[in-house]
N, C-alpha and C positions, 0 to 999 in steps of 0.2 A: 749407378753413379757413372758419370762420364769420366773418361781418362783423357789425358792430353795426347792422344794418339790419333792423328788425322783430323779431318775437318767435318766428320759426320756427327750429327746430333745423337744423343743417347738412344740406343736401341736400333740404330741404322748402321749399315755397313755397305761398302762398295762390293763386297763379295757376292757374286751371282746376279748382279744388277746390270752389268755391262758398263757401269760407271768406272772410270779409271781409278786406280788405287790412290788413297789419300796421300797427299804430299807431292804427287806428280804435277807437272806444270799444267796439264790438261784438266786434272781434277780441281786444282786451285782456281783456274780460270772459270770452270763450270760453276763451282761453288760461289765465287764472287758474283758471277752473272745472276745466279738464282737469288742470292741475298739482296742484290741491288735492284731486283725487279719487283719487289713487294713494297707495299705502302706502310712500312714500319721502319723504325730506326733499329738497326742491329748494332751490337757493340761487344767488345771484349775488354775486361778490366783486369789488371793484375790483382791477385788476392793478397791482402795484408800490407799493401803499399799505398796507404791512403793519399799521399800527396802526389802520386804519379798520375800522369794523364791516361786516358783510354789507350789501350793497345790498338784498337780498331773502332771506328765509327763509320757506319754506312753513309753515303752521300745524301740519303733522304732527310738527314737532319736539317738541311737547308730548306727543302721544299715543305716539310711537315712542321718544322718548329721555327723557321726563320733564323736558325743558327748556322753560321758558316762552319766548315770543317775546323777551322782554326779556333772558333769560339767553343766548339765541342771538345777539342783536345786540350782540356785544362785539368788541373789537379782537383782533388776531392773538395777542398775548401770552396772553390768556385762552383763546382757542381752542386754542393749543398746550398750555397747562397741562392741559386736559381730556384730551389724548391720554395713554394709559397710558404710564408711564415706560419700560417695556421696548420700546415701539414708537415712541417720540417721535423718536429719531435717524433711524430708517429713513424715517418719514413726512416728516420735514423734508427729508431727502435726496431723496425722491420729489417733494416739492413744488418743490425747487430745480431738479430735472431737468425738471419741467413747463415751466419758463420757456424751455427750449430745444426741448422736444419738442412743445409746444402741447397736450399732453393729460396726464391724470392718471388712474391706475387702481390702487388699492391697497386692501388690507384692513388694518385696525388696530383696536385697542381704545380705547374712551373710558371715562372714569370719570364717571358722571352724579352729580348733586347728592346722591342718597341713598347714594352710596358704591358702588353696584353697577357692574359692568363690562359694557359692551355691545360686541359686535363690529360694526364698520361696514365696508361696502364703499363706498369713495368713488370716484367717477368724475367727471371734469370735462374741459372743453374750453375753450381760449382763444378769445376773440372779439377780432378785430382791427379796427383803424380802417381807413379807406380808404387810408391811407399804409402799412399793413402792420404797425403797432405794436400789440402786445397791450394791450387796454384793460380787459378783465375776464375773469373765469372764471365760466362757468355750469356747474353740476354737480348731482349727486345724491348722497345718502347713503342707503344701504340697510342696514337693521338685519338682519344675518345671524347674530345670536346663536343662534337656534334651529338653524340649519344647522351652525354651529361646535360646538354642544353635541352634536348628533347625530353629527358626525364623530368627536368625542372618545369618545362612548359606543361607537361602532362599533370604533374602535381598541382600546379597553379590552376589548370583547367578543372581538375577534379574538385579542388577547393571552391572555385566559383560555382560549379554545378551544385555541390552540397549546400553551400550557403543559399543559393537560389531556391533549391527544393525545400529546405527547412523553413524558409520565410514565406513560401508560397501559401496563401491562406486556404487554398483548395486542397483536395486530395490529390496525391501524386504517388505513383508507384511504378516499378519496372519489374517485368517478368522475363524469365529466360525462355528459350525456345520450347521447353517442356511445360511452360505455364507456371513454373515455380516462382514465387515472389523473391526477388533478390534485393529489392530496395523499396522502402515505403517511407514517406516523410511522416513527421509527427502527427499531422492531421489525419492521415490515412491510418496510422497505427491506432489512434483513438477511436476511429470509426469502425474498424474491423473487429 
């Protein structure tokens, strides 16, 4: 479990790395530069204060999601409103279970201001005070829209292929590199 001591993710420490100690001006600048150089949205949320805005949102929110920093720095109600209606209940349930599991990992859709839908993979981890109480959530949001679109296109292509092969009046089969049959249409199955 992470504690609210410094800026290093769980399991990492500046000790012995040559990285300046957490909380120093150099360390904070280095961490900010690292966070802002990746193609994900990073964020920090206060724990248990649903109506409060993010404590931090990386600038990638604008380039990845089309949301300005001001549009991201909203309270919980507005964040929830952006979740696609078909995903909202599940995401809220995942977020509720986060309070007991200490972590969050889910995929969901958001509706961005231009009306388009983006798929996000959200991951987060609770940060605890010295007394063991959760105080905030650090997390990332990864735009996985391209992957989801590729998965959908693959499913559609496989469906077209299966329909074609099943309706083909002749024999059709596929073998793997070892000569093992991995697919045979109905005509081939009846013939073998």
